[in-house]
N, C-alpha and C positions, 0 to 999 in steps of 0.2 A: 177880501172877497175876490173870487176869480170867475172868469167865464163871460159870456155875452149877456150883460144885464144892464138895465137902466133903472134909475132911482125915481120913485113916484109915490108920494104919500105913505112912506114907510114900507112900501112894497118894492121888490126888485124883480127882474125878469131873467129867465133862462130859456134856452132854446133846445129842443130835442134834436139830436143830430141826424138820426137815421131811422128807418123802419116805417111802420104805418102812420106814425104821428110826426114824421120828419118835418122840421121847421115850425112845429107848433110851439107857441110861446106860453110859458107857465109863470105865474107869480109865486114869489116866496117872501116871507116876512124878514125884516131886519132884526135878527135875533142874535145876541152875543154868542160867538163861537160857531155860528152857522156859516160854513164856507163851502159852497157848492163846487163840485169837481168841474174844473174849467173845460171849455169846448175842446181844446186841443188834446188834453189828457183823456177826456171821454172818448174822443174819436180813436185815439191810439188804443185805449183799453178795449173798446168793443171790436176793433180790428183783431186784437189778440184773441178775443172771446168768440169770434164769428162762428166757429164750429161747436162751441159749448152752449150757447144761449138757446137755440130752438128747443122747446119742450122742457127747459130746465125749471126746477124749483129753486127760487132765489131768496136769500135773506139779506136785507139791507140794514145793517146796524148803524145807529146814529144817522138815520135817514135824512134829517134836515129838510132840504128842499125837495127831496125825492128824485133828484136828477138821475141817479143810478137805477132806481126802481123803474121809473118811467121809460128810461132808455132801454132797459132789458126787456120790458113788456112790449115796447114798440117793435123790438127786433125778434119777437117770437117766443119769449119765455112763457112757460105754462102758468106760472104764478110767482108772486113776490110778496113777502112779508116785510113790511117796513116798520122798524122800531124807532120811536122818537119820544123824548120826554117833555119837550117844551110845548105847552098847550097851543100857542099861536102857530107853531110849525105844524102841529098835528091837525089843527083846523084847516090850514091851507092845503096840506096833503089830502085831506078828505074832500075839500072843494075841488082840487085838481083831479082827483079820482072820478068825481061826478062829471066834471067837464069833459073828460076823455072817455067816459063810460068804461073805465078800467076795472071791470068787475073782478078780475083775477088779482087785484091788489088788496092786501089786508093791511090796514093801518092800525098799529097798536101803540097806545100811549103808555110808555114804560121806560124805566131806567134799564139800559142794556145789561149792565153788570148783574143787577138783581134778576132780570128776566132769564138770563142764560143759566142761572143756577136752578131754575125749574127743570122739571122733567122734559127732556127733548121730545119732539114729535116721533111718531112711529117710523116715519121715513125721514132720513136726513136730507139736507139741502145740497143741491148740485153746485151752486155758486153762492159764495158769501162775500159781501162787500163790507170792509172794515175801514171806516173813515171817521174816527172820533175827532173832537176838537183837539188841535195840536197841543195846546197848553196843558191838557189833562194827562198826557203821556200814558194813555191806556192801551196802546197797541199790544204790548207784550202780554199783559194780563188777559185781555180779551182773546188773543190767539191761543193762549194756553188753556183757557176755559173751554173754548169750542173744540179744541183738539182732544181734550180729556173727557169727552162726553159723546153723545150720539147725535150731535147737531149736523155732522158732516156725512154725506153719502159716500160710499166707496168711490175713490177717484175724484172727489170734489175739487173744485177750483176756488181759491181764496185770493181776493184782491185786497191789498193793504196800501193805505196812503198815509204818509208821515212827512215830517219836516226834512228837507234836504240835508240839514245839518245834523240830523239824528244818527249818531254812530253806535248807539247803545242797543237798538232793537235787534233781537235775535229771534228768528222764526223757530217753531218747534223742529226738532231734528228730523222728524219723519215728513216734513214738507219739502218738496222738491221745487226749487226756484225755476220758473219758466222764463220770466221776463223781469227786467228792472230798468227804469229810466228816471231821469231828473228833468223837471221843467220848472225853471225859476226857483222858487223856494220849496218845491214839492218833490218828494221822491215817491214813486209808485211802483209796486211790485206785484207780480202774479205768481202764485204757488199752486202746486198740485198736492193733494192730500194722499199720502201713502199710509194705509192702515198699519198701525203698529203690530208686530208679531208677538204672540204670547211667549 
């Protein structure tokens, strides 16, 4: 687990870094594989996204604690859809949504891989966060799935988080890498979606 958190009765804490909910503390459950994006990485990521977030439609895959969803909404995103399959994490996401009165957050209990094979919404997402459990090695499959469908809006931004030791991940050819950094055991990357030409 990473980030600014404290252990208490099976619950841990994270802190929103910036925006209208800056410094608010949120609880999240101790769930296997749930690894919130740490404070330092989140701060760097949202510095990268400063011009992209206001008014954006966001999709948070493997939402877990909701750290990325709440951070985006705190900084002016128009909406965020958070997908999470673990019931305890979904309950806490829903509780935190109520706590912050985050009406523009949609929490969906679903397996991301199955959900993404459904029909995409009429309007694609401007920002997609992809941060699955590291041991599942799902980054490549998930990126390919959203790239080959209508989940992404033209010029969308995609954030990927993966193990620093992962040398096998290859983003889709039509994604332009904007940023990449390593912090501890985490590699994190930002891409721009370029629509494939027929």
